[in-house]
C-alpha positions in Angstrom: -86.3 7.8 237.5 -86.6 5.9 240.9 -89.7 5.0 242.9 -89.7 5.4 246.7 -92.6 4.0 248.7 -93.8 6.2 251.6 -96.5 4.0 253.1 -99.5 5.8 251.4 -98.3 5.7 247.8 -94.8 6.9 246.9 -92.5 9.5 245.4 -90.8 9.4 242.0 -87.4 11.0 241.9 -85.8 12.2 238.6 -82.1 12.6 239.6 -81.1 14.2 236.3 -83.8 16.9 236.5 -83.8 17.1 240.3 -87.6 16.8 240.5 -89.9 14.9 242.8 -93.4 13.7 241.9 -96.1 12.5 244.4 -98.2 9.4 243.7 -101.3 8.3 245.5 -101.8 4.5 246.2 -103.5 3.8 242.9 -100.9 5.7 240.8 -98.1 4.1 242.7 -99.5 0.6 241.9 -99.9 1.5 238.3 -96.4 2.9 238.0 -94.8 -0.2 239.6 -96.8 -2.6 237.5 -95.9 -0.8 234.2 -92.3 -0.7 235.2 -92.4 -4.5 235.5 -93.9 -4.8 232.0 -97.2 -6.1 233.3 -99.7 -6.7 230.6 -102.9 -4.6 230.6 -105.1 -7.7 231.2 -103.0 -8.8 234.2 -102.8 -5.3 235.5 -106.6 -4.9 235.4 -107.2 -8.3 237.1 -104.7 -7.5 239.8 -106.2 -4.0 240.4 -109.8 -5.3 240.4 -108.8 -7.9 243.1 -107.0 -5.4 245.2 -109.7 -2.7 245.0 -112.5 -5.3 245.2 -114.2 -4.0 242.1 -115.3 -5.6 238.8 -112.9 -6.2 236.0 -114.7 -3.8 233.6 -114.6 -1.1 236.2 -110.9 -1.7 236.9 -110.1 -1.5 233.1 -112.2 1.7 232.8 -110.4 3.3 235.8 -106.9 2.4 234.4 -107.8 3.5 230.9 -109.1 6.9 232.2 -105.9 7.4 234.3 -103.6 6.6 231.4 -105.7 8.7 229.1 -105.2 11.6 231.5 -101.5 11.2 231.5 -101.5 11.0 227.7 -103.5 14.2 227.3 -101.0 15.9 229.6 -98.1 14.8 227.5 -96.5 12.9 230.4 -96.0 9.5 228.8 -92.6 8.0 228.2 -91.7 5.6 225.4 -89.7 3.3 227.6 -92.6 1.2 228.9 -95.6 -0.2 227.1 -98.7 -2.1 227.9 -100.8 -4.4 225.7 -102.3 -2.1 223.1 -105.2 -4.4 222.3 -106.4 -4.5 225.9 -106.9 -0.7 225.7 -109.0 -0.6 222.5 -106.1 -0.8 220.1 -104.5 2.5 221.2 -101.0 2.6 222.4 -100.6 3.0 226.2 -97.2 3.7 227.5 -95.6 4.1 230.9 -95.7 7.5 232.5 -93.7 10.1 234.2 -96.1 10.9 237.0 -96.9 14.6 237.3 -97.1 16.6 240.4 -100.8 16.8 240.1 -101.6 13.1 239.9 -103.8 13.4 242.9 -107.4 12.6 243.8 -107.9 16.4 243.9 -107.5 19.0 241.1 -104.4 21.2 241.6 -104.7 24.8 242.4 -102.5 27.5 240.8 -101.9 31.1 242.0 -100.7 33.7 239.6 -98.0 36.0 241.0 -96.3 39.0 239.3 -93.1 40.2 240.9 -91.0 42.8 239.2 -91.4 41.9 235.5 -91.8 38.2 236.1 -95.0 36.2 235.9 -94.8 33.2 238.1 -97.3 30.4 238.6 -97.3 28.6 241.9 -99.0 25.3 241.5 -100.2 23.4 244.5 -100.9 19.7 244.2 -103.5 19.9 247.0 -106.0 22.7 247.5 -105.2 22.6 251.3 -101.6 23.7 250.6 -102.9 26.6 248.4 -105.2 27.7 251.3 -102.2 27.9 253.6 -100.3 30.2 251.2 -103.1 32.3 249.6 -103.2 35.0 252.2 -99.5 35.7 251.9 -99.4 35.5 248.1 -102.5 37.7 247.7 -100.3 40.9 247.6 -98.5 39.5 244.6 -101.5 38.4 242.7 -101.7 39.3 239.0 -103.8 38.3 236.0 -102.8 35.1 234.2 -100.3 36.0 231.5 -100.1 34.7 228.0 -96.9 32.9 229.0 -95.3 32.2 232.4 -91.7 33.1 233.1 -91.5 30.3 235.7 -93.5 27.6 237.4 -93.1 26.6 241.1 -94.7 23.3 242.1 -95.6 22.7 245.7 -96.4 19.1 246.9 -96.9 17.4 250.1 -94.3 14.8 251.3 -94.2 12.3 254.1 -94.0 13.2 257.7 -96.1 16.3 257.4 -93.9 18.5 255.3 -93.8 19.8 251.7 -91.4 20.2 248.8 -91.0 23.1 246.5 -89.8 22.5 242.9 -88.3 25.7 241.5 -86.7 26.0 238.0 -83.0 25.3 238.0 -82.7 24.4 241.6 -82.8 21.2 243.7 -86.0 20.5 245.6 -86.5 22.9 248.5 -87.7 20.8 251.5 -90.1 22.4 254.1 -90.2 20.1 257.2 -93.4 21.6 258.6 -96.5 23.1 256.9 -96.2 25.9 259.4 -93.2 27.1 257.4 -94.8 26.6 254.0 -96.2 30.1 253.2 -92.9 32.0 254.1 -90.9 29.4 252.1 -93.1 29.8 249.0 -93.0 33.6 249.3 -89.2 33.6 249.6 -88.8 31.3 246.6 -91.2 33.4 244.5 -89.0 36.4 245.2 -85.8 34.5 244.4 -87.2 33.3 241.1 -88.4 36.8 240.2 -84.9 38.2 241.0 -83.3 35.6 238.8 -85.5 36.9 235.9 -84.8 40.5 236.7 -82.6 42.6 234.3 -81.9 45.0 237.1 -78.9 45.2 239.4 -78.4 42.6 242.0 -80.9 42.9 244.9 -80.2 45.2 247.9 -81.4 44.1 251.3 -83.0 47.4 252.2 -86.2 49.1 253.2 -87.6 51.8 251.0 -89.6 54.9 251.9 -91.1 57.3 249.3 -91.0 61.0 249.9 -92.1 63.9 247.6 -88.5 64.3 246.4 -87.6 60.7 245.9 -86.9 57.5 247.8 -85.0 57.0 251.0 -83.3 53.6 251.0 -82.4 52.0 254.3 -79.9 49.2 253.6 -78.9 46.9 256.6 -78.2 43.3 257.3 -80.7 41.2 259.2 -81.0 42.1 262.8 -80.3 45.8 262.5 -83.9 46.9 263.1 -84.8 48.1 259.6 -88.1 46.2 259.3 -89.3 47.5 262.7 -88.2 51.0 261.8 -90.0 50.7 258.4 -93.2 49.6 260.2 -92.8 52.6 262.5 -92.3 55.0 259.6 -95.4 53.7 257.9 -97.4 54.1 261.1 -96.1 57.7 261.3 -97.4 58.6 257.9 -94.5 57.8 255.7 -95.2 55.8 252.5 -93.2 52.7 253.2 -92.9 50.7 250.0 -91.1 47.6 251.3 -88.9 46.6 254.2 -86.4 44.0 252.9 -85.5 44.0 249.2 -85.2 46.5 246.4 -83.7 46.5 243.0 -82.0 49.4 241.1 -82.5 50.0 237.4 -79.3 49.2 235.6 -79.3 52.4 233.6 -81.0 55.1 235.8 -80.3 53.6 239.2 -83.9 54.4 240.2 -85.1 52.1 243.0 -88.1 49.7 242.9 -89.5 47.6 245.8 -89.8 43.9 245.2 -92.8 42.8 247.3 -95.3 45.0 249.2 -94.8 43.6 252.7 -93.2 44.4 256.1 -92.0 41.3 257.8 -91.8 41.7 261.6 -89.9 39.1 263.7 -91.3 38.1 267.0 -88.6 40.1 268.9 -90.0 43.3 267.4 -93.7 42.7 268.2 -93.7 44.3 271.7 -91.8 47.4 270.4 -94.1 48.1 267.5 -97.5 46.8 268.7 -98.7 50.1 270.2 -98.2 51.7 266.8 -99.8 48.9 264.9 -103.0 48.0 266.9 -104.0 45.3 264.4 -100.6 43.5 264.7 -101.9 40.6 266.8 -104.6 39.9 264.3 -102.1 39.1 261.6 -101.3 35.4 261.4 -97.9 34.3 262.8 -95.7 32.1 260.7 -92.5 30.2 261.3 -89.9 30.7 258.6 -87.6 27.9 257.5 -84.8 29.6 259.4 -86.8 29.2 262.7 -87.9 32.8 263.0 -91.5 33.5 264.0 -92.8 36.4 261.9 -95.9 38.4 261.0 -96.3 40.0 257.6 -98.0 43.4 257.3 -99.7 44.8 254.3 -101.2 48.2 254.7 -104.9 49.1 254.1 -107.4 51.8 254.6 -106.5 53.7 251.4 -102.8 53.9 252.0 -101.2 50.8 250.6 -97.7 49.5 250.1 -97.1 49.8 246.4 -97.4 46.5 244.5 -94.0 45.7 243.0 -95.6 44.8 239.7 -96.3 48.5 239.2 -92.6 49.1 238.8 -92.9 52.4 240.5 -89.2 53.2 240.3 -88.1 56.3 242.1 -84.8 58.2 242.1 -83.0 57.7 245.4 -82.4 60.9 247.3 -80.8 59.4 250.4 -79.1 56.3 251.7 -79.7 55.8 255.4 -78.0 52.9 257.1 -80.0 52.2 260.3 -78.8 50.3 263.4 -80.9 49.7 266.5 -78.8 50.0 269.6 -80.6 50.6 272.9 -77.3 51.3 274.8 -76.3 54.5 272.8 -78.0 57.8 272.2 -79.9 58.2 269.0 -77.8 60.1 266.4 -77.5 60.4 262.6 -74.4 61.6 260.8 -73.2 62.0 257.2 -71.0 59.3 255.7 -68.2 59.5 253.1 -68.6 57.6 249.8 -66.1 55.0 251.1 -67.9 54.6 254.4 -71.3 54.2 252.7 -69.9 51.6 250.3 -68.4 49.7 253.2 -71.9 49.4 254.7 -73.7 48.8 251.4 -71.6 45.9 250.0 -72.7 43.3 252.6 -76.3 44.1 251.7 -75.9 43.2 248.0 -77.2 39.9 246.7 -75.5 38.9 243.4 -78.5 37.1 242.0 -79.8 37.4 238.5 -77.5 39.1 236.0 -74.8 40.0 238.5 -72.2 42.7 238.1 -69.7 43.6 235.5 -66.9 46.1 235.7 -69.0 49.0 234.3 -71.7 48.3 236.9 -69.2 48.7 239.7 -68.1 52.1 238.4 -71.8 53.1 238.1 -72.5 51.9 241.6 -69.7 54.0 243.0 -70.8 57.0 241.1 -74.4 56.5 242.3 -73.4 56.3 246.0 -71.1 59.3 245.5 -73.9 61.4 244.1 -76.5 60.4 246.8 -76.8 61.8 250.3 -75.5 59.2 252.8 -76.2 58.9 256.5 -75.6 56.5 259.4 -78.5 56.3 261.9 -78.1 54.7 265.3 -81.5 54.7 267.2 -82.4 53.7 270.7 -86.1 53.1 270.0 -88.6 53.1 267.2 -89.8 56.6 268.3 -86.3 58.0 268.2 -85.7 56.4 264.8 -88.8 58.0 263.4 -87.9 61.4 264.7 -84.4 61.1 263.2 -85.8 60.0 259.8 -88.1 63.1 259.8 -85.0 65.2 260.4 -83.1 63.5 257.6 -86.1 63.8 255.2 -86.3 67.6 255.9 -82.6 68.2 255.6 
């Protein structure tokens, strides 16, 4: 464990666990003093002098702080203070938690796929930045969490996300925090999923099953998904789905459409409330708006696990220079387009899964769709849906 001063307090870094903890000025002073084997009496006198308070008040403050750490089970046995000075009870050094802060931490419960994930913010202000975006994932607090993501503020106006099994994820600007938290919640959920690896695809529900639209970023699938929703289709998600390992039924991961700034002019007429949705900057530099539907027609919450059989695979590509057309694909052609959209997260593939994937694609209707505009894409999707 190493301590790093930041001018207002400091950060503790646990290299083995790859975790970072934030300390305010008082906690940083206490940590450093305990690390130097300072006695309780000396520590209280020094603290009283620095804070310009009485010795009894300083002792009470330090006792309460260490008691809090003890109650949280965050004390280490490697450092001790003078027991007698603290009423005869052992007081040891501490591993400072994320929520050692003048403010009480705020947690938001998320349920994505079958995973219950707690996002814990060391400061309420950080939670307020992310709450509107996490609201669509909200679930009741479970008996036990599958994972905990900690969010804390770091120096120079940024934040850090501590996710299980991963190095700290640094967010340089708080403008990027909400999308970063959302993306990490999704990744943690996928890591806990027993389904197939994720597919980067939009998903639309029809009376006869789901139409899945796989495509890499930049092919216009999110804009088309938003257009389809505005035209009356039940768009379930725009970016990521999972397939049941046995039935190959498709489920959406999160109930959002994420529209990049380049698509806003093209879709704004169909989504009159678009400009009222907050604009975020993602960590990749993209400016985006997230759309959740309302007014009685809602994108399905991923927690409902509304898995649908897939009736068609449609591979969209926006190209304003060519006429709009859609055409059938062979199994090999569809696999060639599908493979770049697979994300081998979670349980990954085995040989039997590959055979099952080929059989699934072979037994599903497959189309390539090149569209010149959102309107043309919607018209083509209506033709495919009725074919």
